[in-house]
Every structure is written in C-alpha cells, then in structure tokens.
C-alpha positions in Angstrom: -12.6 24.4 -2.1 -13.9 21.0 -1.8 -12.2 19.1 0.9 -13.1 16.0 2.9 -12.7 15.9 6.9 -10.5 12.9 7.1 -12.0 12.3 10.6 -15.7 12.4 9.3 -14.5 10.0 6.7 -12.8 7.5 8.8 -15.9 7.2 11.3 -18.5 7.1 8.5 -16.3 4.0 7.2 -16.2 2.4 10.5 -20.0 2.5 10.8 -20.3 0.5 7.4 -20.4 -2.9 7.2 -17.2 -4.1 5.5 -16.9 -4.4 1.9 -16.7 -8.1 0.3 -13.2 -9.3 0.0 -11.2 -7.4 -2.9 -13.9 -4.7 -3.3 -12.4 -1.0 -2.7 -13.9 1.4 -0.4 -14.6 5.0 -1.6 -11.6 6.4 -3.5 -11.7 9.7 -1.8 -11.3 7.8 1.4 -8.7 5.6 0.3 -6.3 8.4 -0.6 -7.0 9.9 2.7 -6.1 6.7 4.4 -2.9 6.3 2.5 -1.7 9.7 3.6 -0.9 7.6 6.9 1.5 5.0 5.2 2.0 2.1 7.3 5.2 1.3 5.3 8.4 1.9 7.4 11.3 0.4 5.2 11.8 -0.7 1.7 14.7 -2.7 0.7 15.6 -3.5 -3.0 16.4 -7.4 -3.5 16.6 -7.5 -7.2 15.5 -5.2 -10.0 11.9 -6.5 -9.8 11.7 -7.3 -6.1 11.5 -5.3 -3.0 11.3 -6.2 0.8 8.7 -3.9 2.4 8.4 -3.6 6.4 5.2 -2.2 7.7 3.0 -2.1 10.1 -0.8 -1.4 10.7 -3.3 -1.8 13.7 -5.8 -3.7 11.7 -3.4 -5.9 9.1 -0.7 -6.7 11.5 3.2 -6.2 11.2 5.4 -7.6 8.6 9.1 -7.3 8.2 10.8 -8.1 4.9 7.4 -9.0 3.1 8.1 -9.5 -0.6 6.7 -7.5 -3.3 7.2 -7.9 -7.0 7.2 -5.5 -10.0 4.0 -6.1 -12.2 1.6 -4.0 -14.2 -1.6 -3.0 -12.4 -4.8 -4.7 -13.6 -7.0 -2.1 -12.3 -7.2 1.0 -10.6 -6.0 1.8 -7.0 -4.2 3.8 -4.8 -0.3 3.7 -3.8 0.2 2.6 -0.3 3.3 4.5 0.0 2.3 7.7 -1.4 -1.4 8.0 -1.8 -1.4 8.5 -5.3 -3.7 7.0 -7.8 -2.7 4.1 -9.6 -4.2 3.5 -12.7 -4.7 0.2 -15.1 -1.5 -0.3 -16.8 1.1 1.3 -14.4 4.2 -0.1 -13.4 3.6 -1.2 -9.6 4.9 -3.4 -6.9 2.5 -6.0 -5.4 2.7 -8.5 -2.3 4.0 -11.9 -3.7 1.3 -14.7 -3.1 2.9 -17.9 -1.4 1.0 -21.0 -1.0 -2.8 -21.0 -0.9 -3.6 -18.1 1.3 -3.9 -14.5 0.5 -1.7 -12.3 2.3 -3.7 -9.3 4.2 -1.8 -7.0 1.9 -2.9 -8.6 -1.4 -5.0 -5.8 -2.7 -2.2 -3.3 -1.7 0.3 -1.7 -4.5 3.5 0.7 -4.7 4.0 2.7 -7.7 7.3 1.8 -8.9 8.2 5.3 -9.7 7.6 6.3 -6.1 9.8 3.4 -4.6 12.8 5.2 -3.5 16.3 4.2 -4.2 19.2 5.2 -2.1 23.0 4.8 -2.1 22.3 1.5 -0.6 19.6 -1.1 -1.2 17.8 -0.3 1.9 15.8 2.7 2.3 14.1 3.9 5.6 11.0 5.2 4.5 9.9 6.5 8.2 11.4 6.2 11.5 9.4 3.9 13.5 9.1 4.9 17.4 
C-alpha cells in the first residue's frame, strides 16, 4: 500500500519556497489538502452560476463569491471533493472582476460534484 502521510507532506511544503503564481504544487499533496475543503456553503444563483462561501486560514474568507460554469483548460483538483479534474471537464471557477485576480483564481469545483438540494442553498459543512 503506497500511502502518503498528510502531515509530513504539509510540513515538507511549508519548508519549500512558494511556487510562482498559477503553478500547481505536487498533485499528490493537492489531493491531501483538498480533503479539508474550506467550502461551507453553495447557493445556485442561475443554471451556470453558483455562490460559494468559504474560509481558509491563508487565503481569507469569502461569503457568496460568484463562480461560473466553464470548461477546464488544464488538469487540477476539485476544491470541494479532492477529485482529479481533467482538461475538458465541466467545472465552476471564480468569476474574475476588474483587474485583480481573486485568491481563489486557480481553484475549481467539478460541476458534477456541486450539490443540488430542494432549495437553491446547500450547506456543505457546518461552520463552528
């Protein structure tokens, strides 16, 4: 069984210099870190737009950040489930507004994993 100790992987990456903007870290670590999803709530705004509430110790906190459906231009990791995202998959990405890039610009959520409930608001996990 080939398993990775999540704690060692996190500590190893804390000791490394930060990667250039837009460059992904080791994909094995991406899956480990995605297991602790910072997403707490998803609200469907339209058929192709969701509002995501999330909190992360390093990237901050956002309530009702708008994400739009699109096609993945490259491989990545679903921020909600930790599943692999392949080029060409239908995903949601944060909407870019103005000149600045949001802290979550490289993040993506697989459209198939975005929960739908009886109402338009789905609580992904309870926040303390």
